[in-house]
N, C-alpha and C positions, 0 to 999 in steps of 0.2 A: 078298650075300642069301640070307637063310635057304630055306629048301622054303618055310615058309608065308608067309612073305612074296612068292614066287613067286605063288603060288596067289591071292595076294588079288591080286596086278597083273593075273593071267589074267582074273580077274573083272572088274575093274575095264575092261578092254579088251573083253571079253567084252559089257557091259553097255551099252559108250559106241557099239557098231557095231550090237546092238541095236536100241537106240534112236534110231541114224539110219535105222531102216528095214529093215534088210538082215534076210532068213532065215539059219535055220543051213543051214550044209550047200550054200551057194550059192558060186558064185564071187565075188560080189560081196564076201560075208559073210569068206571067205578074205583077201581084196584089202583088205579094210577092216582085218583082225584083223595081217597081216603090216605091213600102213603104221604101224598103229599102233605096234606091235614095234621097229618102225626106227625113229621117233620116241622112244621110251621111251629105247632103246639112245641113238643123239646125243643128247639130253639128258643123258644122265647122263655121258657120254663130255665133253662140252662145260662139264660141271659148272653149265646152264640147270636152269630150272626145269622138271620134265615138265606136260605138259599135265590131267595125269589130276587 
């Protein structure tokens, strides 16, 4: 994944967690981002489609 693609993915994860109602820099927001990153990594490793 290129640097630009990583930036886009980070933006998608950020928007997804904010859309779920989590405020920036809260424990809930951080947990959401970690969960979404783990989900994305799993999807890439197993070859399944990403949810983003």
